[in-house]
N, C-alpha and C positions, 0 to 999 in steps of 0.2 A: 830499409827498402831495397829489394833486389832490382838490379838492372838486367833486363833480358834483351839480348840481341837475337832477332829472328832473321835468318838468311833464307829468303824465299826463292824457290825456283821461278815463280811468277808473282806478280802483285795480286793480293787477294781479290777475288771476284765472287762474293757469296751468292749473287743472283745468277751466276753462270754455271757453277759446278758444285758438286758435293765437297770437293777439296777446298774450295773457297769458303763454304759454310763451316767446314771443320776448322779451318784456320781461324775464322772469326770466333768460334767457340773457345778455342784455346787462348786467343788474345783476350777475350772477355773474362776468362778465368784469372789471368794475370792482372788485368785491370781491377778486378774485384778485390784483389789484395793490395791495391795501390802500388803495384810494381811499375817501374819505369820501363818503357819498351822503345827500342829502336828497331825499325824494320828496314832491312837492306836487301837489294836484289839486283842481279845483273840483267834482268829482263827489261824489255821496252815497256813503257807505260801503255795502258789499254783503255779503251773507252768505257768499259764496264767495271774498272777497278774501284774499290772502296776508297773514300777520302780518309786516309789515315790521320791527317792533321786534325780532322774533326774529333777524333778519338783521343787526341793528345799524344799521338805517336810520332816520333821523329822518322822521317823517310830519307833514306840514303841510297843513291845509285852507286853500285860497285862494278868492277870489271873482273872477268875471269882471266887467269894467266897474267896477272899484273901485280907487281909488288906494291902498288898503291894501297892494296888491302892490308898489307903488313903494317904500314904506318897508321892506317885507320884503326885496326884492332889493338895495336900497341897503345894508342892514345885512349881508346874507349875503355878497355879492360872491364868488360861486362862480367857480372857474377855468373850468368847463364848464357850459353849460346845454343839456340835451337836451329838445327838444319832441317829445312823443309824438303824431304826426300833425299835418298842416298846419293843421287848425282851431285847434289849441292855439297854434301859432306865430302865427297871425293875431291871437289874443286877447292874447298876452303878449310876442310877439317885439319889438314896438316899445318896450315898457316895459323889457325887458332891454337893448336897444340903447341906450336913453336913460340908464338908471340903473346899468348894469354893463357899460359899453362894451368892457372888456377881456376879458369872458367869451367863450370860444369857443362859437359857437351851432351846435348840431347838430340836424338834423331827422331823426327816426326815422319814415320814411314808412309802415312796416308793409307796405303795398303801395301801388300807385298808385291812389288812390281815384277819380280821374277816369277811369281806364281801366275800373275795375269799374263805375262809375256809367254811363258811356256805353254799355258793353256791355249792361248791364241795360236801359237805355232802348231800345236797338236790339232786344233780345230781346222786350220787351213790345210793340213795334210790328211784330214779325215781319219785320224787315229785317236784312240782313247788316251787321255792324259794320265800319266802315272807319276809316282814319286820319283822314279828313276829319271824321268825327263827333267824334273826340277833339279835333282842332285847333280846331273851331268852338265847343266847349263853354265857357261862362263858368266852369263848375266847374274845368275844366282850367286856365284862365288863373289862377285863384286858387291852385291847387296848384303850378304852375310858378313863379309869383311867389314863393311861400313857399320853394321850393328855392333860388331866386336870392338871397333875403334872408339865407339861412343860409350859414355858412362851410363846412359839410360836410353832405351828406345821405346817410343809410344806405339802400341799396337792396337788397331781399331777393332779387330775381330777376335773373338775367343777361339775360333777355328784356327786362326793364324798363330795365336799364342801356343796352342797345342802342337801345331806343326813345327814351330821353331824349337820347342822344348824336346819333343820326342824324336823328330827326324834329324835335327841339327845339333841336339844336345846343348843348346845355349842355356846357361844358368839363369834361373828364374829372376835373380835380383838385377839382371841387366834389362829386363822387360817389364813394361807396365801396361796393363790393359786399360784402355780408356776409349770407349765407343763414342757415338754421337752424344752430345750433352744438350738435352732437349727439355723444354718446359713440359710439365705434366699436363695431361688433358683432363680438365675438370668440367663440371656441369655448366659453368659460365662459358667455357670455350665451345662446348658442343651446342649450346643454345644459339650460337652465331652461325652454325653450319646450315647451308641450304638442305632441305629434306629431299627424299628420293624423287618426289614429283617435280621439284624445282630444278633438277639437274638433267642434263642430256648429253649425249655423245661420249666418245671415248677420248682418252688423252694418253700421250706418251711424251716424255720430256728427258732431255739430257744433252750435254755439250757435244756438238757434232765432231769436235776434235778428238774426243775420247773414242777409240776404236770399238770397244764393246757397244757403245750407244749407236754408232753408225751401222754396225752390223745388225743390231736389233731393229733399226728402222727399215733396212733392206729386207730383213726377214718378215717383218710385218707387211711391207708393200707387196712382196712377191708371193708369200705363202699364206700367212695367217689372216690378213685383212680381207682378201677375197672370200674366205670361208665365212667370216663374220658378216660381211656385207650381204651375202646371199640370204642369210637368215634375218637380218635386220636392215632392209634396204633403205630406210630413212636415216639410219645412223651415220655419223661421221667420225673420223679419227683425226684429232687435232695434234699435230706434231710440233712440239716446242723445243727450243734449244739454242744456245749461243753459237755464233760463228757457223751458220749453215753455208756450205760451199755450193757452187753452181750445180754440182751433181745431186745435191739434196733438193734444192729448189725446183729442179727439173722433175722431181717426183710428184709435185703438186698436181692434183687432178680433182677438180670439183665434182665432175660426173661420178667418179668412183668414191667420193666422200673422203679422199685422202688429202688432207689440208695441211700444207707446210706453213706454220705460223712463225717459226724462227724464235728469236730472243724475246723474252718478256721481262719487264721490269719487276713484276710481282707474280712470282711463280705460284704462291699460295692462292692468289685470287683466281687464276685460271684453273688450278687444280680443284678448287672448291666448286666450280661450275660444272665440272665433269662428273659423270656418274660412275665410270670405271676407268682405272689406270691400267695400261698394258705395258709390261716390261719383259719381253721374251729374250732375256740375256743368255747367250750361249757360251760365253767365257767372261772372265773378269776375276776380281779379287776384292778383299775388303768388305765393307757393307755399303748398301746402295742408298744414296741420298734421296733419289726419286721415290723410293718405296717408303722411307721414313716420312717424307713430306706428304705423301698420299695419306698416310695414317693420321698425320697432324691436321689434315683437312677433312677427315671423315670420308675419304674416298677409297673404297675397296679396290683391290688390285689382283691381276693375274700375272704370275711370274714363273720362273723356273727354279730348279734346285740351286743353280748358281746365284739367282736373285735372293734367295732366303738365307744363304750361307752367312753365319755369324749374327743372324737377326732373330732367331726363333729357338725357344727351348724345346726339347724333345717332346714334352707332354702338352705343348700349346698348339692352338689352331691358328692358321694364317689368316691374314686380313683379306680373304678371298680364296683363290685356288692356286695350286702349284702344279705345273705340268711341263715336261720336256718334249712332249709329242704334239705337233702342230694341230692335228684334228681335235685332240682332247683339249688343247689350249683354247681353240676357237669355240668349242661347245661350252666350255666353262665360262668363257666371256659372255656368250649369248645368254646363258642361264643366269649369271650374276646380274647382267644388265636388265633382265626381265622380271626377276623374282624379288619383290620388295622385302619379304621376310628374310630371305637368304642374304640380301644386300645389307639389311640392318644388323643381322647377326655378325656378318663379316666386319662391319664397321665397329662393332663392340670388340671384336677380336683385336682390331688395330689399336684401340684405346688401351687394351690390356697389355699389348706388346710394348707400346711407348712407355707406359707407367711402370712396368716391371723391369724393362731392360735398358732404357735410355734416359730415365729421369735424371736430370743433371745433378741434383743435390746428393745423389748417391755416390757420385764420383769426384766432385770438387775437392772435398776435404782430403780424401785419400791421395789424390794427385799432388796437392800442395805438400802434404806431409811426406810423400815419397821424395819429392825434389829436395825438401829441407834435410831429410835424413841422409840422402846421398851426398849432398853438399857438405854436411857436417862430418861425413865419414869418407871423404873423397879419396884420401890416400889408401885407406883399407880397400875400398871398392876397386881401385885400379890395381892394387897388389893382387887381389883375387882373380882379376881378369887377365891372366897371363897371355892368352891368345891375343887380346887387344893390345897389350904392351908389345908383344912380338911384332904385330902388324905396324906399330908405330916406329919400330926400330929402323934406323936409316937404311939398312941394306934391303928392306922390303918396301920402302916408301915409293913405289913406282909412280903413284899419282903426283907426288911432289916433283920428281925428276922430270916427268913428262911435262908438267906445267912450267917448270923452269926452262926447259928446252924450247917450248912454244913461245914463252916470253922473250927469250933471246932471239929466236927466229923472227918474231914480229918487229924487233928493233931494226 
């Protein structure tokens, strides 16, 4: 039985973010193999975090820039350490390599943060994002270095797999494609869905602390929703998401039908009541949990080219419409909301996408087999990864020396 130590940037909140749902999917995969799990994080506890103890998972609070972690990892000696996002690997990766060198080091990227960040910077300066922007970013250098330092990195989007292989020349055996791990949609599931006539209003959902989501809400409020409301005066847009700040709650306007709902304990319940999901994302990375959840609830959606990235085969149709232009986006939303036949066909498209691209049984076995293979051939894997070994070499371990300096300073 393998012992997995997961070091989380935050405690898992599956009802608050796609990252939280993704983490729970990975945890469930390990638990299905009867692997022991310890989950550690330097983050403060939160009101929406999952009860890890109920899952039989040990929970440990750890500190950054503190040698107490060295004693912890020396004693634990896990078979596998999974870092949740590269910032956590920067903080703790060198300590794991030093004090538990035989542990398999896995990086769970969630999405390519450097891609999301450079796209956001390009958007804010009103310029088209290019690969050059990504390659020149210091943030990118940090993330790619983290991928090299690990024995295996989990990549959620096939678009990002291609990007890492072709633009950064990262060898394929360091990467593993594993998207959302979802239950298939069968006739039993669809029978529980409310039909077209039983649904009303529009919905958008997403953690307000995630900048692409907040930007999307503002875009809806200022540009897209007024166009939809003009054509559908009785319709409302219900805006859900964890941690809405005052600037978000101030957007609430009953007269305009722009209703800020905030956090919901059951995202699927509110998604199933809506007729159409709106997700006008203008920057971001990875794959979008809100759009997958919409499909799981039989709710067609309107989104952008950023929204469908990594979620759709070239010869497949979307669960609704895709548009990057606000007027077209609004017209598509009105049409989908009003046309029952089109709505039903879009719903069927969503079923096809979930069952062909994200059905969990297609990925579980390959994931576990990959972990076992790399563990059994760890010495060879590390020998082939010369750049990773070079980055672990003491003259280049800037994160270690910075952490040690901070620790001494704090004393």
